[in-house]
FIFIPA-167785 format. One line per field, with one value per residue (C-alpha): residue number from 1; residue in one letter; y, z, x. Coordinates in Angstrom, 1 decimal. Layout:
BEGIN
num: (NUM  ...)
residu: (A  ...)
Y: (Y  ...)
Z: (Z  ...)
X: (X  ...)
end
This chain:
BEGIN
num: (1  2  3  4  5  6  7  8  9  10  11  12  13  14  15  16  17  18  19  20  21  22  23  24  25  26  27  28  29  30  31  32  33  34  35  36  37  38  39  40  41  42  43  44  45  46  47  48  49  50  51  52  53  54  55  56  57  58  59  60  61  62  63  64  65  66  67  68  69  70  71  72  73  74  75  76  77  78  79  80  81  82  83  84  85  86  87  88  89  90  91  92  93  94  95  96  97  98  99  100  101  102  103  104  105  106  107  108  109  110  111  112  113  114  115  116  117  118  119  120  121  122  123  124  125  126  127  128  129  130  131  132  133  134  135  136  137  138  139  140  141  142  143  144  145  146  147  148  149  150  151  152  153  154  155  156  157  158  159  160  161  162  163  164  165  166  167  168  169  170  171  172  173  174  175  176  177  178  179  180  181  182  183  184  185  186  187  188  189  190  191  192  193  194  195  196  197  198  199  200  201  202  203  204  205  206  207  208  209  210  211  212  213  214  215  216  217  218  219  220  221  222  223  224  225  226  227  228  229  230)
residu: (X  X  X  X  X  X  X  X  X  X  X  X  X  X  X  X  X  X  X  X  X  X  X  X  X  X  X  X  X  X  X  X  X  X  X  X  X  X  X  X  X  X  X  X  X  X  X  X  X  X  X  X  X  X  X  X  X  X  X  X  X  X  X  X  X  X  X  X  X  X  X  X  X  X  X  X  X  X  X  X  X  X  X  X  X  X  X  X  X  X  X  X  X  X  X  X  X  X  X  X  X  X  X  X  X  X  X  X  X  X  X  X  X  X  X  X  X  X  X  X  X  X  X  X  X  X  X  X  X  X  X  X  X  X  X  X  X  X  X  X  X  X  X  X  X  X  X  X  X  X  X  X  X  X  X  X  X  X  X  X  X  X  X  X  X  X  X  X  X  X  X  X  X  X  X  X  X  X  X  X  X  X  X  X  X  X  X  X  X  X  X  X  X  X  X  X  X  X  X  X  X  X  X  X  X  X  X  X  X  X  X  X  X  X  X  X  X  X  X  X  X  X  X  X  X  X  X  X  X  X)
Y: (0.0  3.4  6.9  9.5  12.7  12.2  13.6  17.2  17.5  14.5  14.7  13.6  12.4  12.6  9.4  7.4  6.8  3.0  1.0  1.6  3.2  1.3  3.0  0.8  1.8  -0.4  -0.4  -1.6  -2.5  -3.5  -3.7  -2.2  -2.6  0.7  2.4  5.3  5.3  8.5  8.6  11.3  11.4  13.7  14.7  15.4  17.3  18.3  20.9  23.2  26.3  27.0  28.2  25.0  22.8  24.5  24.5  20.8  20.0  21.9  20.0  16.6  17.5  18.5  15.0  13.5  15.6  14.8  11.1  11.5  13.2  10.4  7.9  9.6  11.0  14.1  17.4  17.6  14.5  16.1  18.7  20.1  18.7  20.5  22.5  23.0  24.2  23.5  24.0  21.0  21.3  19.7  19.5  19.4  19.5  23.1  24.7  26.3  24.3  24.9  24.9  22.2  22.6  22.7  20.2  21.1  18.9  19.1  16.6  16.2  14.3  12.0  10.4  7.2  6.3  2.9  1.3  -1.6  0.7  2.8  0.4  0.6  4.4  4.5  2.6  5.1  8.0  6.5  6.0  9.7  10.9  10.6  9.4  9.8  7.9  7.8  5.6  4.2  5.7  3.6  4.9  4.5  7.3  7.0  5.6  6.8  3.6  1.6  3.9  3.3  -0.5  0.0  2.1  -0.6  -3.2  -1.0  -0.7  -4.5  -5.1  -2.5  -4.2  -7.7  -6.4  -4.7  -7.9  -9.7  -7.2  -7.2  -10.9  -11.0  -8.4  -10.1  -7.3  -6.8  -4.2  -1.9  0.6  2.7  6.1  7.9  7.2  9.4  8.8  8.8  8.3  6.8  5.6  6.1  4.0  7.0  6.5  4.8  6.0  4.8  2.8  4.7  3.6  5.5  4.7  5.8  6.3  5.2  1.9  1.2  -2.0  -2.5  -6.3  -6.4  -7.3  -4.3  -2.7  -4.2  -2.4  -4.7  -3.0  -5.5  -4.4  -1.6  -1.6  1.0  1.5  3.6  3.9  4.6  5.4  3.9  4.4  1.7  1.7  -1.6  -2.7  -5.8)
Z: (0.0  -0.9  -1.6  -3.8  -5.6  -8.9  -12.2  -13.1  -14.1  -12.2  -9.3  -5.9  -3.7  0.1  1.9  2.6  6.2  5.6  3.2  1.8  -1.3  -3.6  -6.4  -9.3  -12.2  -15.3  -18.8  -21.6  -25.1  -28.6  -31.8  -35.2  -38.4  -39.1  -42.2  -42.3  -42.9  -42.5  -43.9  -44.2  -47.5  -48.2  -50.4  -49.2  -51.7  -51.4  -53.5  -53.3  -52.9  -50.9  -54.0  -56.0  -53.1  -52.8  -56.6  -56.9  -53.9  -55.4  -58.7  -56.9  -54.6  -57.6  -59.0  -55.7  -55.5  -59.1  -58.3  -55.4  -57.7  -60.3  -57.5  -56.7  -53.4  -52.7  -52.1  -48.6  -47.7  -48.4  -46.2  -45.9  -42.8  -42.8  -44.9  -44.0  -45.4  -43.5  -44.2  -44.3  -42.6  -42.8  -39.5  -39.1  -36.0  -35.1  -37.8  -37.8  -39.5  -43.2  -45.2  -47.9  -49.2  -48.3  -47.6  -48.4  -47.0  -47.8  -46.5  -46.7  -44.5  -46.7  -45.5  -47.3  -47.0  -48.6  -46.4  -48.8  -51.6  -49.5  -50.0  -53.8  -53.6  -51.4  -54.0  -56.7  -54.5  -54.1  -57.9  -58.3  -56.0  -52.4  -50.4  -46.9  -45.7  -42.1  -41.1  -41.5  -38.8  -38.6  -37.1  -37.2  -39.0  -37.3  -33.8  -32.2  -32.5  -31.3  -28.3  -27.4  -27.5  -25.3  -22.8  -22.6  -22.0  -19.2  -17.4  -17.6  -16.2  -13.4  -12.4  -12.4  -10.2  -7.8  -7.5  -6.6  -3.9  -2.5  -2.2  -0.5  2.0  2.6  0.9  -2.4  -5.1  -4.6  -7.5  -9.4  -7.8  -10.5  -13.6  -14.9  -18.0  -17.0  -20.4  -23.8  -26.7  -30.0  -32.1  -32.9  -34.2  -32.2  -32.4  -35.9  -37.0  -39.2  -42.6  -44.6  -48.4  -50.9  -54.4  -55.9  -54.1  -55.5  -57.5  -59.8  -59.6  -55.8  -54.1  -53.6  -50.1  -48.2  -45.4  -43.0  -41.2  -38.3  -35.6  -33.1  -29.6  -28.9  -25.1  -22.6  -18.9  -16.5  -12.8  -11.4  -7.9  -6.5  -3.4  -1.4  1.3  2.9)
X: (0.0  1.3  0.2  1.9  1.3  -0.6  0.6  -0.3  -3.9  -5.2  -7.6  -6.2  -9.1  -9.0  -8.1  -11.3  -12.4  -12.1  -10.1  -6.7  -5.2  -2.9  -0.9  0.1  2.4  1.8  3.1  0.9  2.2  1.4  3.4  3.3  5.4  7.2  5.9  8.4  12.1  14.1  17.7  20.3  22.1  24.9  27.8  31.3  33.5  37.2  39.0  42.1  39.9  36.7  34.9  35.7  34.7  31.3  30.8  31.6  29.4  26.5  26.7  26.9  24.0  21.8  22.3  21.3  18.2  17.3  17.7  15.2  12.7  13.0  12.4  9.1  10.1  7.8  9.5  7.8  9.8  13.2  14.7  18.2  19.9  23.2  25.6  29.3  32.6  35.8  39.5  41.7  45.1  48.5  50.4  54.2  56.4  57.4  55.3  51.9  49.1  49.0  45.7  45.9  42.3  38.7  35.9  32.3  29.4  25.7  23.2  19.4  17.0  14.8  11.6  10.5  6.9  7.6  10.2  10.7  11.8  14.2  17.2  16.9  16.7  19.8  21.7  20.5  21.7  25.2  25.4  24.6  27.3  26.0  29.0  27.6  24.6  23.2  20.2  17.7  15.6  12.3  9.1  5.3  3.4  0.0  0.4  -2.9  -4.8  -1.8  -1.4  -5.0  -4.4  -1.4  -3.4  -6.1  -3.4  -1.9  -5.2  -5.7  -2.2  -2.7  -6.0  -4.4  -1.5  -3.9  -6.0  -2.8  -1.8  -5.3  -5.4  -2.0  -3.3  -6.6  -8.5  -10.4  -10.3  -13.3  -12.8  -10.4  -9.9  -7.8  -5.8  -2.9  -0.7  2.9  4.5  4.3  6.4  4.5  6.9  9.2  12.7  15.4  18.9  19.8  22.8  25.2  26.4  28.9  28.9  31.5  30.3  33.6  33.3  29.8  29.6  26.6  27.1  26.6  23.3  21.0  20.8  17.9  16.0  14.1  11.3  10.8  8.4  8.3  6.8  4.2  3.9  1.9  2.6  -0.2  -0.3  -3.6  -4.8  -7.1  -9.3  -9.0  -11.4  -12.7)
end
C-alpha cells in the first residue's frame, strides 16, 4: 500500500475513512510494423579552394536531388539537414598548421513512405554521388490507434496487479480512484545505426541494399490508484 502525488492535471481524492489506497504503475504495449524510414544522405567534396569545393558539392548534390525526384520522393519529404565548409590542414612539427584545401558537405533528410523501396533508392543516390549515408531511422506514422491499444493493456495489467496485492493483503479491489498517464512511446525513431557509403566503391554487380522494417513496440505507462477494502 502506498500513496503518492498524482501527475499534473489528475484529481487527488481525500483518503477514505475506511479501506486503503494502492498506487500501481503499469506499462501496456502493442506492436506495429514501421511504415516510415528516415535517412540522411549527403555529399562530401574536397578541392584546393573553398569556391571550388562549394561548386563541386552543389553539382553533386543536384544530381542526388534529381535522383530522389526520379524515384518519386515528394518534395515535402526532403529537407536540408546540414551544410558546412571547413578548411583542411597539414600539421608538421614546429610549424603552424597549413591549409591544404577545403571540404564542403551538404546533406538532406529523406523520409521514405515505402520502407521496402528505401534500400533501392539509397543505391541510386550513391550511384549519383552521395558518399555519406546515415540511417535508416524507422518509425510509425499514425500511432494513435496503437497507443489506445497500449493504454487498454496498461489498465488490464494494473488491475491484475492490484488484485494480486489485494489478495495478498486479505482485501479486495473496490474501485479505481484515479488514472494518470505517466509516459508513452509512440513508435518513434530509435537511435539509428550509421552507414557510410563511398560512391567510388559502388559496384553495380553487388546485391542491392535491403532495409528490414521489423516491428516496433508501442507503449503507454499509467499510474492507477485503487481503493481496497474488505
